[in-house]
C-alpha positions as CSV (number, residue, x, y, z in Angstrom):
1,M,54.0,-18.4,20.1
2,H,52.6,-19.5,16.7
3,I,49.0,-19.5,18.0
4,K,49.4,-16.0,19.4
5,Y,50.7,-14.8,16.0
6,L,47.8,-16.4,14.2
7,I,45.2,-15.0,16.5
8,K,46.7,-11.5,16.3
9,R,46.9,-11.7,12.5
10,V,43.2,-12.7,12.2
11,Q,42.3,-9.9,14.7
12,K,44.1,-7.3,12.7
13,N,42.9,-8.4,9.2
14,R,39.1,-8.8,9.8
15,P,37.6,-6.1,7.6
16,R,34.0,-6.1,9.0
17,Q,33.4,-7.6,12.4
18,P,35.9,-7.4,15.3
19,L,37.2,-10.8,16.5
20,K,35.3,-12.0,19.5
21,I,37.3,-14.2,21.9
22,T,36.0,-16.0,25.0
23,I,38.5,-17.2,27.6
24,V,37.6,-20.4,29.4
25,N,40.5,-20.9,31.8
26,N,39.3,-21.1,35.4
27,H,39.5,-23.9,37.9
28,T,38.6,-24.5,41.5
29,G,41.1,-22.9,43.8
30,K,42.5,-20.5,41.3
31,K,43.5,-17.4,43.3
32,K,41.9,-14.0,42.6
33,L,45.3,-12.4,42.0
34,I,46.2,-15.0,39.4
35,K,42.8,-14.5,37.6
36,E,43.4,-10.7,37.5
37,E,46.9,-11.0,36.2
38,E,45.8,-13.5,33.5
39,K,42.9,-11.2,32.5
40,D,45.3,-8.3,32.2
41,R,47.6,-10.3,30.0
42,Y,44.7,-11.2,27.6
43,E,43.5,-7.6,27.5
44,R,47.0,-6.3,26.7
45,F,47.4,-8.8,23.9
46,L,43.8,-8.8,22.5
47,G,42.3,-5.5,23.7
48,Q,39.2,-4.9,25.7
49,A,36.9,-6.9,23.4
50,I,37.5,-10.3,25.1
51,N,35.0,-12.2,27.2
52,Y,37.0,-13.5,30.2
53,T,34.8,-16.0,31.9
54,T,34.8,-17.7,35.3
55,Y,34.1,-21.0,33.7
56,S,36.4,-24.0,33.9
57,F,36.9,-26.1,30.8
58,E,35.0,-29.0,32.5
59,K,32.0,-26.7,33.1
60,F,32.1,-25.5,29.5
61,A,32.5,-29.0,28.1
62,K,29.4,-30.2,30.0
63,N,27.3,-27.3,28.7
64,P,28.8,-25.4,25.7
65,G,25.5,-23.6,25.3
66,L,26.5,-21.4,28.3
67,L,28.8,-19.5,26.0
68,I,27.9,-20.4,22.4
69,A,24.8,-18.8,21.1
């Protein structure tokens, strides 16, 4: 709960650039319905400006350049 509060506070108090958040939370075998529900929850909380990826943490950890420019 505290992390959600901190993220929302930062998002609301950024005067210049909107907060960009990338979600890396996939894994092999994750069902499509679960992914859709999860994405909907993030969008309800953070708005449409999220980048919801299909990457697993393992894939991201092996090559962070996939998402960090």
